[in-house]
C-alpha positions as CSV (number, residue, x, y, z in Angstrom):
1,M,100.3,111.5,115.6
2,T,102.7,113.1,113.0
3,N,101.6,113.8,109.5
4,Q,103.8,110.9,108.3
5,D,102.1,108.6,110.8
6,K,98.7,109.7,109.5
7,T,99.5,109.0,105.9
8,Q,100.8,105.5,106.8
9,T,97.5,104.6,108.5
10,F,95.2,105.8,105.8
11,F,94.2,103.7,102.8
12,G,93.0,104.5,99.3
13,I,90.7,107.4,99.1
14,E,91.3,108.6,102.7
15,K,95.0,108.9,102.0
16,L,94.5,110.7,98.7
17,L,92.1,113.2,100.3
18,Y,94.4,113.7,103.3
19,N,97.3,114.4,100.9
20,Y,95.1,116.9,98.9
21,R,94.3,118.7,102.2
22,T,97.9,118.8,103.4
23,V,99.8,119.7,100.2
24,S,97.4,122.2,98.7
25,Q,98.6,125.8,98.9
26,S,95.1,127.2,98.5
27,E,91.4,126.1,98.5
28,R,91.5,126.5,94.7
29,E,94.4,124.1,94.4
30,K,92.7,121.6,96.7
31,G,89.5,121.9,94.6
32,T,91.5,121.4,91.4
33,Y,93.0,118.2,92.7
34,F,89.6,117.0,93.8
35,E,88.0,117.8,90.5
36,E,90.6,115.8,88.6
37,M,90.1,112.8,91.0
38,V,86.3,112.9,90.5
39,L,86.7,113.2,86.7
40,V,89.1,110.2,86.6
41,Y,86.8,108.2,88.9
42,L,83.7,108.8,86.7
43,K,85.7,107.8,83.6
44,N,87.1,104.6,85.1
45,E,84.9,103.2,87.8
46,P,83.0,100.3,86.1
47,I,79.5,101.4,86.9
48,Y,80.0,105.0,85.7
49,K,82.3,104.0,82.8
50,D,79.4,101.9,81.5
51,F,76.8,104.6,82.2
52,Y,78.6,107.7,80.8
53,S,80.2,107.8,77.3
54,D,82.0,111.1,78.1
55,V,82.9,113.3,81.1
56,W,84.2,116.8,80.9
57,K,85.1,119.7,83.2
58,F,82.3,122.1,82.8
59,S,84.5,124.8,81.1
60,D,85.8,122.2,78.5
61,W,82.2,121.0,77.8
62,A,81.0,124.6,77.4
63,R,83.7,125.5,74.9
64,E,83.2,122.3,73.0
65,F,79.5,122.8,72.6
66,G,79.5,126.6,72.1
67,H,78.3,127.7,75.6
68,D,79.5,130.3,77.9
69,A,82.2,128.8,80.1
70,H,82.0,131.1,83.1
71,D,81.5,129.5,86.5
72,T,77.9,128.5,87.0
73,G,78.4,126.1,89.9
74,I,78.5,123.1,87.7
75,D,81.7,121.2,88.1
76,L,81.5,118.4,85.5
77,V,79.2,117.4,82.7
78,A,78.7,113.8,81.7
79,R,77.0,112.3,78.6
80,T,75.0,109.1,79.1
81,Q,75.5,106.1,76.9
82,G,72.6,105.4,74.6
83,T,70.3,108.4,75.2
84,Q,73.1,110.9,74.9
85,E,71.7,113.0,77.7
86,F,73.9,115.5,79.5
87,H,74.1,115.4,83.3
88,A,75.4,118.4,85.3
89,I,77.5,117.3,88.2
90,Q,78.4,119.3,91.3
91,Y,80.5,118.0,94.2
92,K,81.9,119.3,97.4
93,F,85.2,118.6,99.1
94,Y,84.2,119.3,102.7
95,A,86.5,119.4,105.7
96,E,87.2,116.0,107.2
97,D,85.0,116.7,110.2
98,H,82.1,118.3,108.3
99,I,78.6,116.8,108.8
100,V,76.4,116.8,105.8
101,F,72.7,117.2,106.4
102,S,70.1,116.2,103.8
103,K,68.4,119.6,104.1
104,N,71.4,121.1,102.4
105,Y,70.5,119.2,99.2
106,L,66.7,119.3,99.2
107,K,66.4,122.8,97.6
């Protein structure tokens, strides 16, 4: 199956992730595309849009609130509606064939 055939058989998120994987010139570029997608998703998906009043890239949040903006492993920060709590968000853009085990997240 050619790359063009693959993009024609994928839908929605699968197609978007496939395109990120194939057009990115580096892992950093792929991560940046993915970060933007998650940010837009959290700001626009109805459940999260109602739950969070604001969502920032970590570095933007840190600068806005007077914190050190160096990479700490946090990708995004979201503020909840009502309580105004901040939630640190980390995500992973694994390879298509990667299997995620719960033990990886139970630290």
